[in-house]
C-alpha positions as CSV (number, residue, x, y, z in Angstrom):
1,M,0.0,0.0,0.0
2,K,2.8,2.5,1.0
3,D,4.8,1.7,-2.2
4,E,1.7,1.9,-4.4
5,L,0.7,5.2,-2.8
6,G,4.2,6.7,-3.1
7,S,4.4,5.8,-6.7
8,R,1.1,7.3,-7.5
9,I,2.0,10.6,-5.6
10,K,5.3,10.8,-7.5
11,Q,3.8,10.1,-10.8
12,Y,0.8,12.4,-10.5
13,Y,2.3,15.3,-8.7
14,E,6.1,15.2,-8.1
15,D,7.2,14.1,-11.6
16,A,4.5,16.3,-13.3
17,L,6.8,19.3,-12.8
18,R,10.1,17.5,-13.2
19,I,12.1,19.3,-15.9
20,Q,15.1,17.7,-17.4
21,L,17.8,19.9,-18.9
22,P,19.0,18.9,-22.4
23,R,22.3,17.0,-22.6
24,Q,25.5,17.9,-24.5
25,T,25.1,21.7,-24.2
26,H,26.0,24.7,-22.0
27,V,24.2,25.3,-18.8
28,V,24.6,28.7,-17.1
29,L,23.5,29.2,-13.4
30,R,23.2,32.7,-12.2
31,I,22.9,33.2,-8.5
32,D,21.7,36.6,-7.2
33,G,21.5,38.0,-3.8
34,R,17.8,38.6,-2.7
35,S,17.1,42.2,-1.6
36,F,20.8,42.9,-1.1
37,H,20.2,46.6,-1.2
38,Q,18.7,46.2,2.2
39,F,21.1,43.6,3.4
40,T,24.2,45.8,2.5
41,K,22.9,48.9,4.3
42,G,25.5,50.1,6.7
43,L,28.4,48.4,5.0
44,E,31.4,50.0,3.7
45,R,31.0,51.9,0.4
46,P,31.5,51.8,-2.4
47,Y,33.1,48.4,-2.1
48,C,33.0,46.1,1.0
49,R,36.0,43.8,0.7
50,P,34.7,41.3,3.4
51,L,31.4,41.0,1.6
52,A,33.1,40.4,-1.7
53,D,35.3,37.9,-0.1
54,A,32.4,36.0,1.3
55,L,30.6,35.9,-2.1
56,D,34.0,34.5,-3.5
57,Q,34.1,31.9,-0.8
58,A,30.5,30.9,-1.5
59,A,31.2,30.5,-5.2
60,L,34.3,28.6,-4.5
61,A,32.3,26.1,-2.3
62,L,29.7,25.7,-5.0
63,C,32.3,25.1,-7.7
64,T,33.7,22.2,-5.7
65,E,30.1,20.7,-5.3
66,M,29.0,20.9,-9.0
67,T,29.6,18.1,-11.6
68,G,30.9,19.5,-14.8
69,C,31.6,23.1,-13.5
70,R,34.1,24.9,-15.8
71,F,34.4,28.2,-14.0
72,A,32.4,30.9,-12.2
73,Y,32.3,34.7,-12.7
74,G,31.2,37.1,-9.9
75,Q,30.3,40.7,-9.8
76,S,28.2,42.9,-7.4
77,D,26.0,40.4,-5.4
78,E,25.8,37.7,-8.2
79,Y,27.8,34.8,-9.5
80,S,27.4,32.9,-12.8
81,F,28.5,29.3,-13.2
82,L,29.1,27.4,-16.4
83,L,28.4,23.6,-16.5
84,T,29.0,21.3,-19.4
85,D,28.7,17.6,-19.9
86,F,30.2,17.1,-23.4
87,E,33.8,16.3,-22.7
88,T,33.1,12.7,-23.4
89,E,29.9,10.9,-24.4
90,K,29.6,9.6,-20.8
91,S,30.3,12.8,-19.0
92,P,27.5,13.3,-16.5
93,L,25.3,16.4,-15.9
94,W,24.8,17.6,-12.4
95,F,21.8,15.8,-10.8
96,D,21.3,14.2,-14.2
97,G,19.9,17.5,-15.4
98,N,17.1,17.7,-12.9
99,L,16.3,21.4,-13.0
100,Q,14.6,21.7,-9.7
101,K,17.4,19.9,-8.0
102,I,20.1,21.9,-9.7
103,V,18.6,25.4,-8.9
104,S,17.5,24.5,-5.3
105,V,20.8,22.8,-4.2
106,A,22.9,25.6,-5.9
107,A,21.0,28.3,-4.1
108,S,21.1,26.5,-0.7
109,V,24.9,25.6,-0.9
110,F,25.7,29.2,-2.0
111,T,23.6,30.7,0.8
112,A,25.0,28.4,3.4
113,A,28.6,28.9,2.4
114,F,28.0,32.8,2.4
115,A,26.5,32.7,5.8
116,R,29.5,30.8,7.1
117,A,32.0,33.3,5.5
118,F,30.0,36.5,6.4
119,P,28.5,36.1,9.9
120,C,25.7,38.7,10.2
121,P,22.6,39.2,12.3
122,K,20.7,39.9,9.1
123,L,19.5,36.9,7.0
124,A,21.0,36.6,3.5
125,S,19.5,34.5,0.8
126,F,20.1,33.9,-2.8
127,D,18.0,32.8,-5.8
128,C,19.3,30.7,-8.7
129,R,18.1,30.6,-12.3
130,A,19.3,28.4,-15.1
131,M,19.8,29.0,-18.8
132,V,20.7,26.5,-21.5
133,I,22.9,28.1,-24.2
134,A,23.5,26.0,-27.2
135,Q,26.0,28.0,-29.1
136,A,29.5,28.5,-27.7
137,S,29.7,32.0,-29.2
138,E,26.5,33.0,-27.3
139,V,28.1,31.7,-24.0
140,E,31.0,34.0,-24.6
141,K,28.6,37.0,-25.2
142,Y,26.8,36.1,-21.9
143,F,29.9,36.6,-19.8
144,I,31.0,39.6,-21.8
145,W,27.6,41.1,-20.9
146,R,27.9,40.3,-17.3
147,Q,31.4,42.1,-17.2
148,L,29.9,45.1,-18.9
149,D,27.2,45.2,-16.2
150,A,30.0,44.9,-13.5
151,S,31.7,48.0,-15.0
152,A,28.5,50.0,-15.1
153,N,27.6,48.9,-11.6
154,S,31.0,49.7,-10.2
155,L,30.9,53.3,-11.6
156,N,27.4,53.8,-10.2
157,M,28.5,52.6,-6.8
158,L,31.5,54.8,-6.6
159,A,29.6,57.8,-7.9
160,S,26.6,57.1,-5.4
161,A,29.2,57.0,-2.6
162,H,30.1,60.6,-3.2
163,Y,26.9,62.1,-4.6
164,S,23.2,62.0,-3.8
165,H,20.7,60.2,-5.9
166,E,19.2,63.5,-7.0
167,E,22.7,64.7,-8.1
168,L,23.3,61.6,-10.3
169,L,19.8,61.4,-11.7
170,G,19.8,61.4,-15.4
171,K,23.7,61.6,-15.6
172,S,25.4,59.6,-18.3
173,E,28.4,57.5,-17.6
174,A,30.7,60.2,-19.0
175,E,29.1,62.8,-16.7
176,K,29.5,60.5,-13.7
177,H,33.3,60.2,-14.5
178,D,33.5,64.0,-14.7
179,L,31.7,64.4,-11.4
180,L,34.2,62.0,-9.8
181,H,37.2,63.8,-11.4
182,A,35.9,67.0,-9.8
183,K,36.4,65.4,-6.5
184,G,39.9,64.1,-7.3
185,L,38.6,60.5,-7.8
186,N,39.5,58.3,-10.9
187,W,37.3,55.1,-11.4
188,A,40.1,53.8,-13.6
189,K,42.3,53.6,-10.6
190,E,40.0,51.5,-8.5
191,P,40.9,47.8,-7.9
192,A,40.5,45.5,-10.9
193,D,38.0,43.2,-9.2
194,F,35.8,46.2,-8.3
195,K,35.7,47.4,-11.9
196,R,35.7,44.1,-13.7
197,G,34.6,41.3,-11.3
198,R,36.3,38.1,-10.2
199,A,36.6,34.6,-11.5
200,V,36.8,31.1,-9.8
201,R,38.9,28.9,-11.9
202,R,40.9,25.6,-11.7
203,K,44.7,26.0,-11.5
204,A,47.0,23.7,-13.4
205,D,46.9,21.2,-10.4
206,G,43.1,21.1,-10.6
207,V,42.6,23.0,-7.4
208,W,39.9,25.8,-7.5
209,A,41.2,29.4,-6.9
210,I,39.9,32.9,-7.0
211,D,41.3,35.3,-9.6
212,L,40.9,39.0,-8.6
213,E,42.9,40.3,-11.5
214,I,40.9,39.3,-14.5
215,P,41.3,41.4,-17.7
216,I,38.6,43.0,-19.8
217,F,37.0,40.1,-21.7
218,Q,36.4,42.0,-24.8
219,R,40.1,43.1,-25.1
220,E,41.6,39.7,-24.1
221,L,39.2,37.0,-25.4
222,N,41.8,34.3,-25.0
223,Y,41.5,34.7,-21.2
224,L,37.8,34.3,-21.4
225,R,38.1,31.4,-23.9
226,S,40.6,29.6,-21.7
227,L,37.9,29.6,-19.0
228,L,35.2,28.6,-21.3
229,R,37.5,26.2,-23.2
230,L,35.6,27.0,-26.3
Protein backbone atom coordinates (compact mmCIF):
# COMPACT_ATOMS: atom_id res chain seq x y z
CA MET A 1 0.00 0.00 0.00
CA LYS A 2 2.74 2.47 0.99
CA ASP A 3 4.82 1.75 -2.15
CA GLU A 4 1.76 1.97 -4.41
CA LEU A 5 0.68 5.25 -2.82
CA GLY A 6 4.18 6.68 -3.05
CA SER A 7 4.47 5.75 -6.73
CA ARG A 8 1.09 7.34 -7.42
CA ILE A 9 1.99 10.62 -5.64
CA LYS A 10 5.32 10.81 -7.45
CA GLN A 11 3.78 10.04 -10.85
CA TYR A 12 0.79 12.37 -10.52
CA TYR A 13 2.34 15.29 -8.69
CA GLU A 14 6.08 15.21 -8.06
CA ASP A 15 7.15 14.11 -11.53
CA ALA A 16 4.52 16.25 -13.26
CA LEU A 17 6.73 19.32 -12.82
CA ARG A 18 10.06 17.59 -13.23
CA ILE A 19 12.10 19.32 -15.93
CA GLN A 20 15.19 17.69 -17.40
CA LEU A 21 17.79 19.93 -18.97
CA PRO A 22 19.00 18.87 -22.43
CA ARG A 23 22.30 17.03 -22.64
CA GLN A 24 25.51 17.91 -24.46
CA THR A 25 25.13 21.67 -24.15
CA HIS A 26 26.11 24.66 -21.99
CA VAL A 27 24.20 25.31 -18.77
CA VAL A 28 24.66 28.67 -17.06
CA LEU A 29 23.47 29.16 -13.49
CA ARG A 30 23.20 32.71 -12.17
CA ILE A 31 22.88 33.20 -8.44
CA ASP A 32 21.72 36.60 -7.18
CA GLY A 33 21.41 38.10 -3.73
CA ARG A 34 17.81 38.63 -2.65
CA SER A 35 17.05 42.22 -1.55
CA PHE A 36 20.75 42.91 -1.13
CA HIS A 37 20.19 46.67 -1.25
CA GLN A 38 18.65 46.17 2.21
CA PHE A 39 21.18 43.57 3.36
CA THR A 40 24.14 45.80 2.55
CA LYS A 41 22.84 48.92 4.30
CA GLY A 42 25.48 50.21 6.67
CA LEU A 43 28.35 48.34 5.02
CA GLU A 44 31.45 50.06 3.70
CA ARG A 45 30.96 51.93 0.43
CA PRO A 46 31.53 51.84 -2.45
CA TYR A 47 33.11 48.41 -2.05
CA CYS A 48 32.97 46.16 0.98
CA ARG A 49 35.92 43.79 0.74
CA PRO A 50 34.69 41.33 3.42
CA LEU A 51 31.37 41.03 1.57
CA ALA A 52 33.09 40.40 -1.77
CA ASP A 53 35.40 37.86 -0.14
CA ALA A 54 32.42 36.02 1.33
CA LEU A 55 30.71 35.88 -2.06
CA ASP A 56 33.94 34.49 -3.53
CA GLN A 57 34.12 31.82 -0.82
CA ALA A 58 30.50 30.86 -1.49
CA ALA A 59 31.25 30.53 -5.20
CA LEU A 60 34.35 28.48 -4.43
CA ALA A 61 32.31 26.12 -2.26
CA LEU A 62 29.69 25.68 -4.99
CA CYS A 63 32.27 25.07 -7.73
CA THR A 64 33.67 22.18 -5.72
CA GLU A 65 30.16 20.70 -5.35
CA MET A 66 29.00 20.86 -8.96
CA THR A 67 29.62 18.15 -11.49
CA GLY A 68 30.88 19.55 -14.79
CA CYS A 69 31.60 23.08 -13.56
CA ARG A 70 34.02 24.90 -15.87
CA PHE A 71 34.37 28.21 -14.00
CA ALA A 72 32.41 30.96 -12.25
CA TYR A 73 32.29 34.72 -12.73
CA GLY A 74 31.16 37.11 -10.00
CA GLN A 75 30.31 40.79 -9.74
CA SER A 76 28.22 42.89 -7.38
CA ASP A 77 25.98 40.41 -5.48
CA GLU A 78 25.82 37.76 -8.20
CA TYR A 79 27.80 34.81 -9.50
CA SER A 80 27.40 32.95 -12.81
CA PHE A 81 28.55 29.34 -13.22
CA LEU A 82 29.16 27.43 -16.44
CA LEU A 83 28.41 23.70 -16.47
CA THR A 84 28.97 21.30 -19.38
CA ASP A 85 28.73 17.58 -19.99
CA PHE A 86 30.20 17.14 -23.47
CA GLU A 87 33.83 16.36 -22.66
CA THR A 88 33.07 12.69 -23.41
CA GLU A 89 29.93 10.80 -24.40
CA LYS A 90 29.61 9.56 -20.82
CA SER A 91 30.27 12.86 -19.04
CA PRO A 92 27.54 13.33 -16.41
CA LEU A 93 25.35 16.39 -15.94
CA TRP A 94 24.84 17.56 -12.37
CA PHE A 95 21.84 15.72 -10.85
CA ASP A 96 21.26 14.17 -14.29
CA GLY A 97 19.92 17.54 -15.46
CA ASN A 98 17.05 17.68 -12.96
CA LEU A 99 16.32 21.42 -13.02
CA GLN A 100 14.57 21.61 -9.64
CA LYS A 101 17.47 19.85 -7.94
CA ILE A 102 20.09 21.94 -9.70
CA VAL A 103 18.68 25.38 -8.86
CA SER A 104 17.55 24.51 -5.33
CA VAL A 105 20.79 22.83 -4.27
CA ALA A 106 22.92 25.52 -5.94
CA ALA A 107 21.07 28.30 -4.10
CA SER A 108 21.18 26.47 -0.76
CA VAL A 109 24.89 25.59 -0.95
CA PHE A 110 25.78 29.16 -1.96
CA THR A 111 23.63 30.67 0.80
CA ALA A 112 25.02 28.35 3.48
CA ALA A 113 28.63 28.97 2.43
CA PHE A 114 28.07 32.73 2.33
CA ALA A 115 26.55 32.74 5.82
CA ARG A 116 29.56 30.83 7.13
CA ALA A 117 31.98 33.29 5.51
CA PHE A 118 30.05 36.45 6.42
CA PRO A 119 28.47 36.13 9.89
CA CYS A 120 25.74 38.74 10.22
CA PRO A 121 22.55 39.23 12.25
CA LYS A 122 20.68 39.86 9.01
CA LEU A 123 19.45 36.90 6.98
CA ALA A 124 21.08 36.64 3.55
CA SER A 125 19.44 34.57 0.84
CA PHE A 126 20.10 33.94 -2.85
CA ASP A 127 17.99 32.82 -5.78
CA CYS A 128 19.21 30.77 -8.72
CA ARG A 129 18.10 30.62 -12.33
CA ALA A 130 19.30 28.32 -15.09
CA MET A 131 19.88 29.00 -18.77
CA VAL A 132 20.63 26.53 -21.54
CA ILE A 133 22.80 28.14 -24.23
CA ALA A 134 23.47 25.95 -27.23
CA GLN A 135 26.04 28.03 -29.11
CA ALA A 136 29.51 28.53 -27.66
CA SER A 137 29.68 32.03 -29.14
CA GLU A 138 26.56 32.98 -27.19
CA VAL A 139 28.08 31.70 -23.96
CA GLU A 140 31.02 34.01 -24.62
CA LYS A 141 28.64 36.93 -25.17
CA TYR A 142 26.82 36.12 -21.93
CA PHE A 143 29.95 36.55 -19.83
CA ILE A 144 30.99 39.67 -21.73
CA TRP A 145 27.53 41.09 -20.95
CA ARG A 146 27.89 40.34 -17.24
CA GLN A 147 31.30 42.02 -17.14
CA LEU A 148 29.96 45.10 -18.92
CA ASP A 149 27.27 45.18 -16.25
CA ALA A 150 29.99 44.93 -13.58
CA SER A 151 31.77 47.99 -14.93
CA ALA A 152 28.55 50.00 -15.06
CA ASN A 153 27.60 48.89 -11.53
CA SER A 154 31.00 49.79 -10.10
CA LEU A 155 30.87 53.27 -11.62
CA ASN A 156 27.40 53.81 -10.18
CA MET A 157 28.51 52.53 -6.78
CA LEU A 158 31.53 54.83 -6.70
CA ALA A 159 29.53 57.84 -7.84
CA SER A 160 26.68 57.20 -5.38
CA ALA A 161 29.19 56.99 -2.53
CA HIS A 162 30.09 60.66 -3.17
CA TYR A 163 26.93 62.17 -4.68
CA SER A 164 23.25 62.00 -3.81
CA HIS A 165 20.65 60.22 -5.90
CA GLU A 166 19.27 63.57 -7.01
CA GLU A 167 22.70 64.78 -8.11
CA LEU A 168 23.23 61.66 -10.24
CA LEU A 169 19.72 61.42 -11.67
CA GLY A 170 19.83 61.40 -15.46
CA LYS A 171 23.62 61.62 -15.61
CA SER A 172 25.43 59.67 -18.32
CA GLU A 173 28.47 57.51 -17.61
CA ALA A 174 30.73 60.24 -19.00
CA GLU A 175 29.12 62.82 -16.73
CA LYS A 176 29.56 60.54 -13.71
CA HIS A 177 33.26 60.23 -14.54
CA ASP A 178 33.48 64.03 -14.73
CA LEU A 179 31.77 64.41 -11.35
CA LEU A 180 34.23 61.97 -9.80
CA HIS A 181 37.18 63.79 -11.36
CA ALA A 182 35.87 67.02 -9.85
CA LYS A 183 36.45 65.45 -6.43
CA GLY A 184 39.86 64.10 -7.36
CA LEU A 185 38.59 60.56 -7.87
CA ASN A 186 39.40 58.29 -10.80
CA TRP A 187 37.32 55.16 -11.40
CA ALA A 188 40.11 53.75 -13.60
CA LYS A 189 42.42 53.56 -10.58
CA GLU A 190 40.01 51.45 -8.53
CA PRO A 191 40.90 47.76 -7.86
CA ALA A 192 40.50 45.46 -10.87
CA ASP A 193 37.97 43.19 -9.17
CA PHE A 194 35.79 46.16 -8.27
CA LYS A 195 35.73 47.34 -11.90
CA ARG A 196 35.68 44.00 -13.72
CA GLY A 197 34.56 41.29 -11.31
CA ARG A 198 36.23 38.07 -10.19
CA ALA A 199 36.61 34.55 -11.49
CA VAL A 200 36.78 31.17 -9.78
CA ARG A 201 38.85 28.85 -11.94
CA ARG A 202 40.90 25.67 -11.75
CA LYS A 203 44.66 25.98 -11.50
CA ALA A 204 47.00 23.67 -13.39
CA ASP A 205 46.95 21.27 -10.42
CA GLY A 206 43.17 21.06 -10.56
CA VAL A 207 42.58 23.08 -7.39
CA TRP A 208 39.89 25.78 -7.52
CA ALA A 209 41.18 29.32 -6.93
CA ILE A 210 39.89 32.90 -7.01
CA ASP A 211 41.30 35.33 -9.59
CA LEU A 212 40.95 38.99 -8.58
CA GLU A 213 42.97 40.36 -11.51
CA ILE A 214 40.91 39.32 -14.50
CA PRO A 215 41.28 41.35 -17.71
CA ILE A 216 38.59 43.03 -19.78
CA PHE A 217 37.06 40.09 -21.63
CA GLN A 218 36.45 41.98 -24.87
CA ARG A 219 40.10 43.03 -25.03
CA GLU A 220 41.58 39.68 -24.04
CA LEU A 221 39.23 37.09 -25.45
CA ASN A 222 41.85 34.38 -25.05
CA TYR A 223 41.55 34.69 -21.28
CA LEU A 224 37.77 34.22 -21.41
CA ARG A 225 38.05 31.40 -23.93
CA SER A 226 40.59 29.64 -21.74
CA LEU A 227 37.99 29.62 -18.96
CA LEU A 228 35.19 28.56 -21.27
CA ARG A 229 37.51 26.20 -23.18
CA LEU A 230 35.55 27.02 -26.33
